[in-house]
ZAMAR-363432 format. One line per 8 residues: number of its first residue (from 0); their letters; for each residue y, x, z negated of N, C-alpha, C, CB. Coordinates in steps of 0.1 Angstrom, whole numbers, plus 5000, padded with zeros to 4 digits. Glycine has a CB too. Example, Ala and Ser with C-alpha at 12.3 -4.5 7.8 and 13.67 -1.06 7.14 Angstrom:
0 = AS = 4943 5132 4922 4955 5123 4922 4967 5132 4922 4955 5113 4910; 4978 5128 4929 4989 5137 4929 5000 5129 4921 4994 5141 4943
This chain:
0 = MALSCRPT = 1661 6166 6423 1654 6166 6410 1658 6169 6398 1644 6173 6410; 1660 6168 6386 1665 6163 6373 1655 6168 6367 1669 6148 6369; 1663 6183 6357 1650 6185 6350 1653 6189 6338 1641 6194 6354; 1649 6190 6324 1653 6193 6312 1644 6208 6311 1650 6180 6302; 1650 6220 6309 1643 6225 6300 1645 6225 6287 1643 6235 6302; 1632 6221 6280 1636 6221 6267 1633 6232 6259 1632 6211 6262; 1644 6239 6246 1656 6228 6243 1665 6236 6249 1661 6223 6227; 1670 6243 6256 1682 6252 6260 1689 6249 6270 1679 6264 6262
8 = AVCFKGSA = 1681 6237 6281 1692 6236 6291 1687 6226 6298 1695 6247 6300; 1698 6222 6307 1693 6209 6315 1696 6212 6333 1704 6194 6309; 1686 6212 6340 1688 6215 6353 1688 6209 6364 1682 6222 6355; 1700 6210 6374 1700 6196 6382 1700 6205 6398 1717 6183 6377; 1684 6202 6401 1683 6208 6415 1686 6219 6418 1691 6203 6422; 1678 6225 6404 1680 6240 6404 1691 6247 6395 1682 6244 6417; 1700 6243 6393 1713 6245 6388 1715 6239 6370 1724 6236 6399; 1715 6253 6361 1720 6247 6347 1733 6234 6348 1727 6261 6337
16 = QELRFPEK = 1729 6226 6344 1744 6211 6343 1746 6217 6327 1737 6187 6344; 1739 6215 6322 1739 6216 6303 1733 6224 6298 1733 6206 6295; 1738 6235 6285 1733 6245 6276 1729 6232 6269 1743 6256 6269; 1718 6235 6262 1717 6232 6246 1713 6244 6240 1706 6221 6242; 1717 6247 6228 1712 6254 6216 1700 6251 6214 1718 6251 6206; 1694 6266 6209 1676 6258 6211 1682 6251 6198 1656 6271 6207; 1665 6242 6193 1661 6236 6181 1655 6247 6173 1652 6223 6183; 1642 6253 6177 1633 6257 6168 1643 6269 6166 1615 6259 6171
24 = ILPRMQLL = 1634 6275 6154 1642 6290 6145 1634 6301 6158 1635 6294 6122; 1620 6303 6160 1615 6307 6172 1625 6310 6181 1606 6298 6178; 1627 6301 6190 1635 6305 6203 1649 6310 6200 1637 6293 6213; 1657 6306 6186 1665 6312 6183 1664 6328 6182 1668 6306 6173; 1662 6329 6175 1656 6344 6171 1655 6351 6182 1641 6344 6165; 1651 6346 6197 1647 6349 6208 1660 6352 6215 1638 6339 6214; 1671 6341 6213 1680 6345 6220 1691 6354 6213 1685 6334 6224; 1690 6357 6202 1696 6367 6197 1692 6380 6204 1693 6367 6183
32 = EYLRAFLI = 1681 6383 6200 1672 6391 6206 1672 6396 6220 1663 6388 6204; 1678 6387 6228 1680 6390 6240 1692 6391 6247 1674 6382 6244; 1699 6384 6236 1716 6391 6234 1718 6405 6234 1723 6387 6218; 1712 6409 6224 1712 6424 6217 1710 6433 6223 1706 6428 6208; 1694 6430 6231 1688 6435 6243 1695 6439 6254 1681 6428 6247; 1701 6431 6261 1708 6426 6270 1720 6433 6273 1711 6414 6266; 1731 6432 6267 1743 6431 6259 1746 6446 6256 1741 6422 6244; 1738 6450 6250 1743 6463 6245 1733 6475 6250 1744 6463 6228
40 = GRIAWSQL = 1717 6471 6245 1710 6481 6250 1706 6484 6265 1701 6479 6243; 1708 6473 6274 1705 6475 6289 1719 6477 6296 1697 6462 6297; 1726 6473 6294 1740 6476 6297 1740 6494 6293 1753 6465 6285; 1739 6501 6287 1744 6511 6280 1734 6521 6290 1742 6510 6263; 1721 6517 6289 1714 6526 6299 1714 6519 6311 1699 6528 6295; 1719 6512 6315 1725 6507 6331 1736 6517 6336 1733 6489 6332; 1747 6524 6326 1756 6529 6327 1753 6543 6332 1763 6528 6316; 1740 6548 6324 1732 6561 6328 1727 6564 6341 1722 6564 6321
48 = NALLIISG = 1725 6550 6345 1717 6551 6357 1703 6554 6351 1722 6561 6367; 1694 6548 6339 1685 6556 6336 1675 6544 6328 1691 6569 6328; 1680 6530 6331 1674 6518 6331 1662 6516 6331 1677 6513 6340; 1646 6519 6324 1638 6515 6327 1631 6499 6330 1635 6521 6322; 1636 6490 6330 1633 6473 6330 1643 6468 6337 1632 6466 6316; 1638 6461 6346 1645 6446 6352 1636 6435 6350 1648 6446 6368; 1640 6428 6340 1631 6417 6338 1629 6410 6350 1637 6407 6327; 1611 6407 6350 1601 6401 6357 1607 6385 6361 1588 6402 6347
56 = AFGLFDKK = 1616 6382 6351 1619 6364 6355 1629 6368 6365 1625 6352 6340; 1638 6377 6367 1653 6378 6375 1654 6391 6380 1666 6376 6365; 1650 6396 6394 1656 6406 6395 1657 6408 6413 1648 6416 6386; 1666 6417 6416 1665 6416 6430 1662 6432 6432 1679 6409 6438; 1653 6436 6444 1652 6448 6448 1653 6446 6462 1641 6455 6442; 1653 6464 6463 1655 6466 6480 1640 6468 6487 1666 6481 6484; 1637 6456 6496 1622 6456 6496 1616 6467 6501 1616 6444 6503; 1630 6474 6514 1618 6488 6518 1615 6498 6509 1621 6496 6529
64 = TVLKCGGY = 1625 6500 6495 1622 6507 6489 1608 6506 6478 1633 6509 6484; 1606 6495 6474 1594 6484 6472 1584 6484 6473 1594 6475 6476; 1583 6484 6489 1573 6486 6497 1570 6501 6501 1576 6478 6509; 1576 6511 6498 1576 6523 6499 1567 6530 6487 1591 6527 6499; 1570 6526 6474 1565 6525 6461 1552 6523 6462 1571 6514 6454; 1548 6510 6472 1534 6505 6469 1540 6490 6466 1526 6513 6454; 1549 6487 6458 1550 6470 6455 1544 6468 6442 1540 6460 6467; 1540 6463 6439 1536 6463 6422 1521 6464 6417 1542 6448 6414
72 = RVDTVGED = 1519 6472 6408 1502 6472 6406 1500 6460 6402 1496 6481 6395; 1483 6461 6402 1476 6450 6398 1472 6453 6385 1465 6447 6406; 1471 6465 6380 1456 6472 6369 1466 6476 6357 1444 6492 6377; 1477 6467 6357 1485 6464 6343 1493 6453 6343 1495 6474 6339; 1498 6451 6324 1502 6439 6323 1518 6439 6325 1497 6432 6310; 1524 6453 6327 1538 6456 6322 1543 6460 6336 1540 6468 6309; 1541 6447 6350 1542 6453 6363 1555 6457 6367 1538 6445 6372; 1564 6448 6358 1581 6449 6363 1585 6459 6356 1592 6436 6361
80 = MELVVRMH = 1579 6464 6349 1589 6480 6339 1583 6491 6350 1581 6488 6316; 1566 6488 6353 1562 6501 6360 1572 6504 6372 1546 6499 6366; 1572 6492 6381 1578 6495 6393 1595 6499 6393 1576 6481 6402; 1594 6496 6384 1611 6500 6383 1610 6517 6378 1622 6487 6367; 1601 6523 6366 1598 6534 6367 1593 6539 6378 1592 6536 6360; 1586 6543 6387 1584 6541 6398 1592 6545 6412 1584 6531 6395; 1601 6536 6410 1611 6536 6418 1621 6550 6414 1619 6522 6418; 1623 6549 6401 1630 6559 6399 1622 6575 6403 1633 6556 6385
88 = RLLREEGR = 1612 6570 6397 1607 6588 6401 1604 6590 6420 1588 6592 6391; 1603 6578 6424 1603 6579 6439 1616 6587 6443 1603 6563 6446; 1625 6577 6437 1639 6583 6446 1643 6593 6437 1653 6572 6450; 1640 6601 6428 1644 6615 6428 1639 6623 6433 1645 6620 6419; 1621 6619 6434 1615 6632 6442 1616 6632 6456 1600 6632 6440; 1627 6624 6459 1631 6624 6477 1643 6625 6474 1628 6611 6489; 1651 6632 6461 1663 6637 6465 1680 6621 6469 1658 6649 6482; 1673 6610 6467 1676 6602 6475 1692 6597 6463 1662 6591 6480
96 = PYSIRFVP = 1698 6596 6467 1710 6586 6459 1708 6573 6457 1723 6585 6466; 1706 6568 6440 1708 6554 6443 1711 6551 6430 1695 6547 6448; 1710 6537 6428 1710 6531 6412 1708 6519 6409 1722 6533 6406; 1702 6519 6402 1692 6506 6391 1703 6501 6383 1678 6512 6378; 1707 6487 6387 1715 6480 6373 1714 6474 6366 1721 6475 6372; 1717 6468 6358 1717 6454 6352 1731 6447 6352 1713 6454 6337; 1727 6435 6354 1741 6430 6358 1743 6420 6348 1743 6424 6373; 1748 6418 6342 1750 6406 6328 1759 6394 6334 1761 6414 6311
104 = EAFCWTEV = 1764 6395 6349 1771 6386 6351 1761 6372 6361 1784 6394 6360; 1751 6377 6362 1742 6367 6371 1730 6369 6358 1737 6374 6390; 1727 6351 6357 1717 6350 6344 1709 6334 6352 1728 6347 6323; 1696 6341 6340 1685 6326 6349 1684 6322 6335 1665 6329 6359; 1679 6308 6339 1671 6303 6320 1657 6300 6321 1678 6285 6312; 1651 6307 6309 1637 6310 6312 1631 6306 6296 1634 6327 6317; 1618 6304 6299 1611 6291 6287 1602 6302 6277 1597 6276 6297; 1606 6303 6268 1605 6311 6258 1594 6306 6250 1619 6313 6250
112 = PETVSVLS = 1586 6312 6240 1574 6313 6236 1581 6305 6220 1566 6331 6236; 1573 6293 6217 1579 6282 6204 1574 6279 6197 1584 6271 6206; 1555 6290 6198 1547 6291 6186 1549 6309 6182 1529 6285 6190; 1543 6307 6165 1544 6322 6171 1529 6329 6175 1552 6331 6159; 1518 6324 6174 1508 6326 6182 1508 6327 6199 1501 6318 6178; 1516 6322 6206 1520 6326 6216 1529 6340 6218 1525 6317 6219; 1543 6335 6209 1551 6347 6210 1540 6362 6206 1567 6345 6198; 1535 6361 6199 1526 6372 6190 1516 6378 6201 1517 6365 6176
120 = RQRARWQR = 1512 6371 6214 1503 6379 6224 1514 6377 6232 1488 6374 6228; 1527 6375 6236 1536 6376 6246 1538 6392 6241 1549 6365 6246; 1545 6395 6230 1548 6406 6225 1541 6421 6228 1547 6404 6213; 1526 6417 6222 1518 6426 6225 1512 6430 6240 1511 6422 6217; 1514 6422 6246 1512 6424 6256 1523 6434 6268 1510 6411 6257; 1536 6429 6262 1545 6435 6264 1545 6456 6259 1554 6425 6256; 1538 6455 6254 1538 6466 6245 1530 6477 6252 1531 6460 6230; 1517 6469 6256 1505 6477 6261 1511 6477 6274 1488 6470 6260
128 = GLIDSLRF = 1520 6469 6285 1526 6470 6301 1535 6486 6295 1540 6453 6307; 1543 6489 6281 1550 6494 6283 1545 6510 6282 1560 6488 6276; 1535 6510 6272 1523 6523 6271 1516 6525 6288 1507 6517 6257; 1516 6517 6295 1513 6518 6310 1520 6525 6318 1513 6507 6315; 1532 6520 6314 1540 6524 6323 1548 6540 6321 1550 6513 6323; 1546 6543 6313 1550 6560 6301 1537 6567 6307 1547 6558 6276; 1525 6561 6307 1511 6568 6308 1511 6570 6321 1497 6561 6302; 1510 6564 6330 1518 6564 6346 1521 6577 6353 1533 6558 6346
136 = HRKMFLNP = 1532 6576 6343 1542 6581 6348 1545 6593 6337 1552 6571 6351; 1539 6601 6333 1540 6608 6319 1544 6623 6322 1524 6606 6310; 1546 6626 6340 1551 6636 6346 1565 6635 6346 1545 6638 6359; 1569 6626 6343 1585 6625 6343 1590 6625 6328 1589 6610 6350; 1580 6626 6313 1590 6633 6303 1594 6646 6304 1584 6632 6291; 1607 6644 6297 1610 6659 6292 1610 6669 6309 1595 6664 6279; 1614 6659 6320 1611 6670 6331 1625 6670 6338 1598 6665 6344; 1634 6679 6330 1646 6676 6341 1647 6676 6356 1654 6685 6340
144 = RYGKVGLL = 1636 6678 6368 1636 6671 6378 1643 6660 6380 1627 6669 6380; 1637 6649 6369 1643 6635 6368 1654 6630 6364 1637 6628 6363; 1664 6642 6356 1674 6636 6354 1675 6635 6342 1675 6626 6360; 1682 6620 6343 1682 6615 6327 1671 6603 6324 1698 6608 6324; 1664 6601 6337 1655 6593 6333 1644 6602 6323 1649 6585 6346; 1642 6614 6331 1629 6622 6321 1633 6627 6306 1624 6638 6329; 1646 6629 6308 1652 6637 6295 1656 6629 6282 1665 6645 6299; 1658 6614 6288 1662 6606 6280 1656 6593 6279 1672 6606 6283
152 = SSPYFLFV = 1660 6588 6288 1646 6572 6289 1635 6573 6284 1638 6567 6303; 1628 6582 6287 1613 6584 6290 1609 6590 6271 1609 6599 6306; 1616 6595 6271 1617 6599 6252 1619 6592 6246 1626 6607 6246; 1630 6582 6248 1634 6568 6238 1625 6560 6236 1645 6559 6242; 1620 6553 6252 1610 6547 6250 1595 6550 6246 1610 6542 6259; 1592 6567 6244 1579 6564 6241 1580 6565 6226 1568 6573 6248; 1589 6577 6220 1591 6578 6206 1596 6565 6198 1601 6590 6203; 1607 6556 6204 1613 6542 6198 1609 6532 6200 1623 6539 6200
160 = EALGPVIE = 1603 6527 6212 1598 6515 6214 1579 6517 6218 1608 6508 6226; 1576 6526 6220 1564 6527 6217 1554 6531 6207 1563 6531 6221; 1561 6543 6201 1551 6544 6189 1563 6540 6176 1543 6564 6188; 1572 6528 6180 1582 6529 6166 1579 6518 6157 1599 6529 6169; 1566 6514 6163 1560 6502 6154 1551 6508 6143 1549 6491 6162; 1546 6517 6149 1542 6526 6139 1550 6530 6123 1542 6538 6148; 1563 6537 6132 1573 6545 6122 1575 6535 6113 1589 6551 6129; 1580 6521 6116 1584 6513 6114 1583 6504 6102 1582 6509 6121
168 = LLRYVAVI = 1566 6503 6104 1556 6500 6089 1546 6504 6083 1551 6493 6088; 1549 6518 6086 1545 6526 6076 1558 6531 6068 1537 6536 6082; 1571 6528 6070 1584 6530 6062 1583 6515 6051 1598 6530 6075; 1578 6504 6055 1576 6494 6048 1567 6496 6037 1573 6484 6057; 1556 6508 6045 1546 6508 6028 1548 6519 6021 1526 6508 6029; 1553 6530 6026 1557 6541 6016 1571 6538 6010 1557 6556 6023; 1579 6532 6013 1591 6525 6002 1582 6516 5991 1605 6513 6013; 1572 6508 5997 1564 6495 5987 1558 6505 5976 1549 6484 5996
176 = ASLAFGWI = 1554 6516 5982 1543 6525 5971 1550 6537 5963 1530 6532 5980; 1561 6534 5968 1575 6543 5964 1582 6533 5948 1589 6542 5981; 1580 6526 5953 1585 6516 5944 1577 6515 5931 1585 6502 5951; 1563 6510 5934 1551 6506 5925 1553 6519 5919 1536 6502 5931; 1547 6534 5923 1547 6545 5915 1556 6550 5912 1542 6553 5918; 1572 6544 5911 1584 6551 5902 1587 6562 5912 1579 6557 5885; 1583 6565 5928 1587 6579 5929 1604 6580 5934 1577 6587 5939; 1611 6562 5935 1623 6562 5939 1630 6552 5928 1623 6559 5954
184 = NWLLAVLF = 1645 6559 5929 1652 6549 5923 1652 6530 5929 1667 6557 5924; 1653 6523 5918 1649 6511 5925 1666 6504 5931 1640 6499 5913; 1679 6506 5921 1692 6507 5928 1692 6513 5941 1702 6514 5920; 1686 6525 5943 1692 6536 5952 1684 6526 5967 1685 6558 5946; 1668 6519 5962 1663 6516 5976 1667 6501 5978 1647 6520 5977; 1675 6494 5969 1679 6485 5972 1694 6488 5982 1679 6479 5959; 1702 6494 5977 1711 6503 5980 1710 6504 5999 1707 6516 5971; 1698 6506 6001 1697 6512 6012 1689 6503 6026 1689 6524 6006
192 = ANAAVLLG = 1684 6494 6016 1677 6485 6019 1686 6473 6030 1670 6480 6005; 1698 6472 6013 1710 6465 6019 1719 6469 6038 1722 6468 6006; 1720 6485 6032 1727 6490 6044 1719 6489 6058 1731 6506 6041; 1704 6486 6055 1697 6486 6066 1702 6473 6076 1682 6486 6063; 1701 6466 6067 1701 6449 6068 1715 6449 6075 1700 6437 6051; 1727 6453 6067 1742 6451 6072 1745 6457 6088 1753 6460 6060; 1736 6473 6094 1738 6474 6102 1730 6467 6113 1738 6484 6100; 1719 6460 6115 1712 6456 6118 1721 6442 6121 1701 6458 6110
200 = TAVSLAAI = 1727 6441 6111 1733 6425 6117 1744 6427 6122 1736 6413 6105; 1753 6436 6116 1765 6442 6125 1765 6449 6145 1767 6457 6114; 1749 6454 6146 1748 6454 6161 1747 6443 6169 1737 6460 6164; 1735 6427 6162 1737 6412 6164 1749 6407 6165 1732 6406 6155; 1761 6408 6154 1773 6402 6155 1778 6408 6168 1784 6405 6142; 1781 6421 6171 1790 6423 6182 1781 6421 6197 1795 6439 6179; 1766 6416 6197 1760 6411 6208 1765 6399 6209 1746 6412 6209; 1770 6392 6199 1776 6377 6202 1789 6378 6204 1774 6366 6191
208 = RLEEDLYF = 1797 6386 6195 1813 6387 6202 1808 6388 6214 1825 6400 6197; 1805 6399 6219 1807 6403 6233 1800 6388 6243 1798 6419 6237; 1788 6379 6240 1785 6368 6249 1798 6358 6241 1765 6361 6247; 1805 6359 6236 1819 6345 6230 1829 6351 6244 1831 6349 6204; 1833 6361 6239 1841 6369 6246 1844 6369 6263 1836 6381 6243; 1827 6371 6267 1828 6377 6281 1821 6368 6289 1824 6391 6283; 1813 6352 6285 1805 6348 6293 1805 6334 6281 1792 6358 6298; 1805 6332 6269 1810 6317 6265 1798 6305 6272 1830 6313 6273
216 = RYPDAVAT = 1793 6313 6268 1779 6301 6277 1777 6292 6267 1759 6308 6282; 1782 6294 6258 1773 6285 6241 1788 6283 6235 1758 6299 6226; 1798 6271 6241 1812 6272 6235 1810 6264 6224 1824 6267 6243; 1802 6260 6216 1799 6250 6206 1798 6259 6194 1786 6242 6209; 1815 6260 6184 1811 6268 6173 1803 6269 6167 1816 6268 6166; 1792 6254 6166 1783 6254 6155 1773 6263 6162 1778 6238 6149; 1768 6262 6172 1758 6270 6177 1759 6287 6175 1757 6266 6191; 1775 6290 6176 1778 6301 6173 1772 6307 6155 1792 6300 6176
224 = LKLIWCAR = 1777 6295 6148 1774 6302 6138 1760 6300 6131 1784 6299 6130; 1751 6292 6139 1736 6293 6137 1733 6305 6141 1729 6283 6142; 1737 6315 6154 1733 6326 6155 1736 6333 6150 1734 6331 6161; 1750 6334 6137 1748 6344 6131 1744 6346 6119 1756 6349 6132; 1740 6331 6115 1732 6333 6103 1717 6337 6110 1731 6318 6092; 1711 6336 6123 1697 6343 6127 1700 6359 6125 1692 6338 6144; 1712 6362 6129 1715 6376 6128 1714 6382 6114 1728 6379 6133; 1713 6376 6101 1712 6376 6089 1696 6376 6087 1720 6364 6085
232 = LDNVWYRP = 1692 6367 6094 1679 6368 6095 1669 6376 6098 1678 6364 6100; 1672 6383 6112 1670 6392 6121 1660 6398 6114 1681 6400 6126; 1667 6409 6106 1658 6420 6096 1651 6413 6084 1669 6433 6089; 1656 6402 6079 1647 6399 6071 1631 6397 6073 1651 6391 6067; 1627 6388 6078 1613 6387 6084 1613 6387 6101 1605 6371 6077; 1620 6386 6113 1620 6383 6125 1613 6396 6131 1633 6378 6130; 1627 6406 6126 1620 6424 6132 1606 6424 6126 1630 6440 6125; 1605 6426 6112 1593 6428 6106 1580 6422 6115 1594 6422 6092
240 = LTALWRLT = 1580 6412 6116 1569 6403 6124 1568 6412 6141 1577 6383 6125; 1577 6412 6145 1575 6419 6165 1571 6431 6158 1592 6423 6180; 1575 6441 6148 1570 6456 6149 1555 6450 6147 1576 6469 6137; 1550 6439 6138 1535 6441 6141 1530 6435 6150 1526 6438 6132; 1531 6428 6154 1529 6425 6168 1529 6432 6182 1537 6419 6169; 1537 6447 6180 1538 6456 6183 1530 6465 6187 1542 6458 6178; 1523 6464 6169 1513 6477 6165 1501 6467 6166 1515 6485 6148; 1502 6454 6169 1488 6451 6179 1482 6456 6192 1488 6439 6182
248 = GLLQYLRG = 1495 6456 6198 1497 6459 6209 1490 6470 6214 1509 6460 6210; 1500 6480 6209 1490 6489 6205 1477 6496 6204 1491 6488 6202; 1473 6490 6192 1459 6489 6189 1448 6484 6201 1458 6479 6177; 1456 6471 6208 1447 6467 6213 1444 6476 6229 1451 6452 6214; 1459 6483 6230 1457 6494 6245 1448 6507 6244 1473 6503 6251; 1447 6504 6228 1434 6521 6228 1422 6513 6228 1432 6535 6212; 1424 6501 6226 1409 6497 6228 1404 6496 6239 1405 6487 6224; 1413 6493 6247 1414 6492 6265 1414 6478 6267 1399 6499 6276
256 = TKTWGHME = 1422 6472 6262 1422 6453 6266 1433 6450 6274 1423 6440 6250; 1429 6450 6286 1436 6451 6296 1437 6433 6300 1428 6461 6306; 1436 6425 6298 1439 6407 6295 1451 6406 6298 1439 6401 6279; 1455 6389 6305 1469 6389 6300 1473 6377 6289 1480 6389 6313; 1462 6371 6285 1463 6366 6271 1468 6348 6277 1477 6377 6260; 1465 6337 6269 1470 6328 6274 1487 6326 6269 1461 6318 6271; 1497 6321 6278 1506 6319 6274 1508 6303 6280 1515 6330 6277; 1510 6295 6266 1513 6281 6267 1526 6280 6273 1511 6274 6254
264 = RRGFGEVE = 1527 6270 6280 1541 6267 6289 1540 6253 6283 1541 6268 6309; 1556 6248 6277 1561 6233 6280 1568 6222 6290 1568 6233 6273; 1568 6233 6301 1571 6228 6311 1587 6228 6310 1563 6216 6313; 1589 6211 6321 1603 6207 6322 1599 6191 6316 1611 6209 6340; 1611 6185 6313 1608 6170 6315 1623 6159 6321 1602 6165 6298; 1617 6151 6326 1633 6145 6332 1642 6142 6326 1635 6135 6338; 1652 6141 6334 1667 6141 6321 1667 6125 6334 1686 6161 6319; 1667 6115 6328 1673 6102 6332 1685 6097 6340 1676 6097 6323
272 = HLKQNFSR = 1695 6101 6331 1712 6099 6333 1709 6109 6345 1725 6105 6319; 1708 6120 6346 1710 6127 6358 1706 6120 6374 1701 6140 6355; 1690 6120 6369 1683 6114 6382 1693 6102 6385 1665 6108 6379; 1696 6091 6379 1700 6080 6384 1717 6083 6397 1701 6071 6369; 1724 6097 6386 1735 6097 6390 1732 6108 6406 1746 6103 6376; 1719 6112 6405 1715 6118 6416 1711 6110 6430 1706 6126 6413; 1708 6101 6424 1698 6090 6434 1715 6081 6435 1678 6077 6422; 1722 6076 6431 1733 6068 6433 1742 6078 6441 1739 6062 6419
280 = SERENQGN = 1747 6092 6440 1754 6100 6448 1747 6102 6462 1756 6112 6441; 1731 6103 6461 1724 6104 6478 1725 6094 6488 1709 6104 6478; 1725 6077 6479 1730 6067 6482 1741 6066 6490 1731 6062 6473; 1751 6067 6483 1769 6068 6486 1767 6083 6500 1781 6075 6463; 1761 6093 6494 1764 6104 6509 1758 6098 6523 1755 6120 6507; 1745 6086 6523 1739 6087 6529 1749 6072 6540 1723 6089 6521; 1754 6069 6531 1760 6055 6533 1773 6060 6540 1763 6045 6518; 1779 6069 6538 1791 6075 6541 1782 6082 6557 1799 6088 6526
288 = SKKKEASP = 1774 6089 6557 1768 6096 6568 1768 6086 6584 1751 6099 6561; 1760 6071 6579 1762 6061 6586 1772 6054 6590 1756 6054 6583; 1780 6056 6585 1794 6049 6590 1803 6059 6598 1804 6043 6577; 1804 6071 6597 1804 6080 6600 1801 6083 6619 1796 6083 6589; 1790 6080 6616 1782 6078 6630 1784 6067 6636 1767 6079 6629; 1783 6057 6631 1788 6044 6638 1803 6044 6644 1789 6032 6626; 1815 6050 6636 1829 6050 6639 1830 6055 6652 1837 6059 6631; 1840 6047 6661 1841 6051 6678 1848 6070 6675 1856 6036 6691
296 = RKPLSS = 1849 6076 6683 1855 6091 6679 1871 6091 6690 1840 6107 6686; 1882 6090 6685 1887 6092 6694 1889 6105 6700 1894 6087 6692; 1894 6104 6714 1894 6106 6723 1903 6124 6720 1899 6093 6732; 1899 6134 6725 1907 6142 6728 1922 6143 6731 1903 6144 6735; 1934 6145 6730 1944 6144 6740 1944 6156 6751 1957 6143 6734; 1948 6156 6760 1951 6169 6774 1960 6173 6768 1955 6165 6792
């Protein structure tokens, strides 16, 4: 059956046949965010063997290790990250050599939220799952027994990922208040703001360049230019919004919210021209098979 993953890909019998650049701004911003997180962040953590998250949409695990860990927990909304952290903990405690890697060459196409309401619920849920994972395995925090996972990954994910939204939003409030009361120089503030935007844009452009040089999944030059434009917008409005949603997730966690939340899915639509080609190909294959079965076999020579 031919399916259309709106609006990013056309799938045929489980394989992506046509890649389509997202039409809406929110999926585009998420695409850029994923490129940046995967091709820079996760590759770096993977090289240190200190990666704390393998995406639930596309992860491959050693079955014996997963079963020994107890499988997925059912009392958290971040079960994919929690399982990876628990595997790190078990294997470190047992002293077994192991590796948990992010493989950028293997990829799948997933459906991302297209509305602000759904995306905000998703990011709040991710934040709650992150805090759950850190709390469940707080024994690893700054513990040399757990190597780079305890000394690098755990502090980073606590201070940058879990508490980062608080610091980031307080920064916005502090800057606005300082400008209003004349505590800082306007020109200096503008220069620092531009420097921050340029730094974030540079990181995004580096991720786009890696994508184009190594994988080239979006060969259309127009799509690349649109991604570059999204890189300019990221620090202006998308990043502050994600910080707000993550802060919402932190507050929900403190209130004891455990629900998954409604995630609207548009699903897939049929692509007629691929269906017709598939039906025609199936008929031809069936006809060829019948001809082969009906044709007499040539006897083997002695």
